[in-house]
C-alpha positions as CSV (number, residue, x, y, z in Angstrom):
1,M,-25.2,-2.1,58.7
2,R,-23.8,-3.9,61.5
3,V,-24.6,-7.8,61.7
4,L,-24.2,-10.1,64.4
5,V,-23.4,-13.9,63.1
6,I,-23.8,-16.4,66.3
7,E,-22.7,-19.8,64.7
8,D,-20.5,-22.6,66.5
9,D,-19.3,-24.4,63.2
10,H,-16.3,-21.9,62.5
11,K,-16.2,-23.1,58.4
12,I,-19.9,-21.6,58.2
13,A,-19.1,-18.7,60.6
14,R,-16.4,-17.7,58.4
15,A,-18.1,-17.9,55.2
16,L,-20.9,-15.9,56.5
17,K,-18.4,-13.6,57.8
18,K,-16.7,-13.1,54.5
19,V,-19.6,-12.9,52.2
20,L,-21.2,-10.4,54.6
21,E,-18.3,-8.0,54.6
22,Q,-18.1,-8.3,50.8
23,E,-21.8,-6.6,50.6
24,T,-20.3,-3.9,53.0
25,Y,-21.8,-5.0,56.4
26,A,-19.8,-4.8,59.6
27,V,-19.8,-8.2,61.1
28,D,-19.3,-9.4,64.5
29,V,-19.3,-13.4,65.2
30,A,-19.7,-15.5,68.4
31,Y,-19.2,-19.1,68.3
32,D,-21.0,-20.1,71.4
33,G,-24.5,-19.2,72.9
34,D,-23.0,-17.5,76.0
35,E,-21.0,-15.0,74.2
36,G,-23.7,-14.7,71.6
37,Y,-26.2,-14.1,74.3
38,A,-23.8,-11.4,75.7
39,M,-23.1,-9.4,72.5
40,A,-26.8,-9.6,71.4
41,T,-28.1,-8.1,74.7
42,T,-25.5,-5.6,75.2
43,E,-24.2,-4.1,71.5
44,P,-26.2,-2.6,68.8
45,Y,-27.1,-4.7,65.9
46,D,-29.2,-3.8,62.4
47,V,-29.6,-7.7,62.1
48,A,-28.7,-11.0,63.9
49,V,-28.1,-14.3,62.1
50,I,-28.5,-17.1,65.1
51,D,-28.0,-20.7,64.9
52,R,-30.6,-22.5,66.6
53,M,-28.7,-25.2,68.3
54,I,-25.7,-23.1,69.5
55,P,-23.7,-24.7,72.5
56,G,-24.0,-23.1,75.9
57,E,-26.3,-22.0,78.4
58,Y,-28.2,-20.4,76.0
59,D,-29.5,-21.8,72.6
60,G,-30.5,-20.0,69.6
61,L,-34.2,-19.9,70.9
62,A,-33.4,-18.7,74.3
63,I,-31.3,-16.0,73.0
64,V,-33.9,-14.6,70.8
65,R,-36.5,-15.0,73.7
66,A,-34.2,-13.1,76.0
67,M,-33.4,-10.3,73.3
68,R,-37.3,-10.1,73.1
69,E,-37.9,-9.9,77.0
70,Q,-35.5,-6.9,76.9
71,K,-37.4,-5.3,74.4
72,I,-34.5,-5.5,72.0
73,H,-36.1,-5.1,68.6
74,T,-33.0,-6.3,66.5
75,P,-34.4,-8.6,63.2
76,V,-33.4,-12.0,63.9
77,L,-33.1,-14.8,61.5
78,I,-32.7,-18.2,62.7
79,L,-30.5,-20.7,60.9
80,S,-31.3,-24.4,61.4
81,A,-31.0,-28.0,60.5
82,L,-34.4,-28.4,61.7
83,G,-37.0,-27.9,58.9
84,N,-40.5,-29.2,59.8
85,V,-43.4,-26.7,60.1
86,S,-43.3,-27.3,63.7
87,E,-39.5,-26.3,64.6
88,R,-39.9,-23.4,62.2
89,T,-43.2,-22.5,64.3
90,L,-41.3,-22.7,67.3
91,G,-38.7,-20.3,65.9
92,L,-41.2,-18.0,64.9
93,D,-43.0,-18.3,68.0
94,A,-39.8,-17.5,70.2
95,G,-39.3,-13.9,68.4
96,A,-37.5,-14.4,65.4
97,D,-38.5,-12.6,62.2
98,D,-37.3,-15.4,59.9
99,Y,-36.3,-19.0,59.6
100,L,-33.6,-20.7,57.1
101,V,-33.1,-24.0,56.8
102,K,-29.4,-25.6,56.3
103,P,-28.3,-26.0,53.8
104,F,-28.9,-22.8,52.2
105,A,-27.9,-20.7,49.0
106,L,-25.5,-17.6,50.5
107,E,-27.5,-15.7,47.7
108,E,-31.0,-16.3,49.5
109,L,-29.4,-15.6,53.1
110,L,-28.2,-12.1,51.7
111,A,-31.8,-11.7,50.2
112,R,-33.4,-12.4,53.6
113,I,-31.4,-10.0,55.4
114,R,-32.0,-7.3,52.9
115,A,-35.7,-7.9,53.6
116,L,-35.3,-7.8,57.4
117,L,-33.4,-4.5,56.9
118,R,-36.1,-3.0,55.2
119,R,-38.4,-1.1,57.3
120,P,-41.8,-1.5,55.3
121,A,-43.2,2.1,56.4
122,E,-40.2,4.0,55.2
123,Q,-38.9,1.7,52.5
124,Q,-40.2,-0.8,50.1
125,S,-37.4,-0.9,47.7
126,T,-33.8,-1.8,47.6
127,I,-33.2,1.9,46.4
128,L,-32.8,4.7,49.2
129,T,-33.4,8.2,48.1
130,A,-32.7,11.6,49.5
131,G,-33.3,14.5,47.0
132,D,-31.5,13.7,44.0
133,L,-29.2,11.0,45.7
134,T,-29.9,7.6,45.2
135,L,-28.3,4.6,46.9
136,D,-28.9,1.1,45.3
137,T,-28.5,-1.4,48.1
138,V,-28.3,-4.5,45.8
139,T,-26.1,-3.0,42.8
140,Y,-24.5,-0.7,45.1
141,A,-24.8,2.0,42.6
142,V,-24.7,5.5,43.9
143,E,-26.2,8.6,42.1
144,R,-26.5,12.3,42.2
145,A,-28.6,13.9,39.8
146,G,-27.8,11.3,37.4
147,A,-23.9,11.6,37.8
148,P,-22.5,8.0,39.1
149,I,-20.7,8.3,42.2
150,Q,-17.6,5.9,43.0
151,L,-17.4,4.9,47.3
152,T,-15.3,2.8,48.7
153,S,-16.9,-0.1,50.7
154,K,-16.5,1.9,53.6
155,E,-18.0,5.2,52.4
156,F,-20.9,3.1,51.2
157,A,-21.7,1.8,54.2
158,L,-21.8,5.2,56.2
159,L,-23.6,6.8,53.5
160,E,-26.4,4.1,53.5
161,Y,-26.6,4.2,57.2
162,L,-27.0,8.1,57.0
163,M,-29.5,7.8,54.3
164,R,-31.8,5.1,56.2
165,N,-31.6,7.4,59.0
166,Q,-32.3,10.3,57.1
167,G,-33.0,13.8,59.0
168,R,-31.9,12.3,62.1
169,P,-28.8,13.4,63.7
170,L,-26.1,10.7,64.7
171,S,-23.7,10.9,67.2
172,K,-20.2,9.6,66.2
173,E,-20.7,6.7,68.9
174,I,-23.9,5.7,67.1
175,I,-22.1,5.9,63.8
176,I,-19.6,3.8,64.6
177,S,-21.5,1.3,66.5
178,H,-23.4,0.5,63.4
179,V,-20.7,1.0,60.5
180,W,-17.8,-0.7,62.2
181,D,-17.6,-4.0,63.9
182,Y,-16.4,-4.6,67.2
183,D,-12.7,-5.5,66.4
184,A,-12.3,-2.5,64.2
185,D,-9.4,-0.1,65.0
186,I,-11.3,2.7,65.3
187,L,-9.5,6.3,66.1
188,P,-11.5,9.5,67.4
189,N,-11.6,11.1,64.3
190,T,-12.4,8.4,62.2
191,V,-15.9,9.5,61.4
192,E,-14.9,12.7,60.6
193,V,-12.1,11.6,58.4
194,Y,-15.1,9.4,56.2
195,I,-17.6,12.1,56.6
196,K,-15.0,14.3,54.6
197,Y,-14.2,11.9,52.3
198,L,-18.4,11.5,51.6
199,R,-18.5,15.2,51.4
200,N,-15.7,15.2,48.6
201,K,-18.0,13.0,46.4
202,V,-21.6,13.4,47.8
203,D,-21.5,17.0,48.3
204,A,-18.6,19.0,46.7
205,P,-19.5,18.6,42.9
206,F,-23.2,20.0,43.5
207,K,-24.7,23.1,44.8
208,K,-26.7,21.7,47.6
209,S,-25.1,19.9,50.6
210,L,-26.8,16.7,52.1
211,I,-24.6,15.9,54.7
212,K,-25.1,18.4,57.5
213,T,-22.8,19.1,61.0
214,V,-25.1,19.1,63.8
215,R,-22.8,21.0,66.2
216,G,-21.6,19.4,69.6
217,F,-23.6,15.9,68.3
218,G,-22.5,14.5,65.4
219,Y,-24.2,14.5,61.7
220,K,-27.2,14.2,59.7
221,L,-27.9,13.7,56.0
222,E,-31.2,16.1,55.3
223,A,-32.4,16.8,51.6
């Protein structure tokens, strides 16, 4: 999953980037409202974490309003030192999905991001399933037919994205935009290489292959 962090406090931004990357997310960071607005409205993200009082022409709420006006439905978590009811109401009314008051525990922020990533119509728990394959987004445990599968952080992120979009063909470009961050050094065959890694671990030891090649387009995971 790819996360956008818009936060002008470099210390907080670095801490958020570090902890999110440890949780296997790809993370882009913007340090002012103008850069944040440009990234939020032109790049695909699965979640945006936005400081309300970010400096620049666009503050946090203006960025959220602009996203919603442009029909960008990325879930947004607002961070703010302003914690009274009226301020929270302003943030939610602007189009944010959640509002977290500073200072906060990183564990709570991660839990809220996981909640925003959960699509209620499709996924009610932290465990994703595809046939006999299971992936726990909290413990990072992956199993197939009861057998544990050890994945690197990037393999895990790729498998999670495939499972969250189960049955949907995904182009290499779409996969790159959600699994790797903006600054990653991606070669043309990077996705192919990681798909091969996953197949060796997730499919090769079992009778049925779950990861399919969609000729001329990309890949999909289908039970």
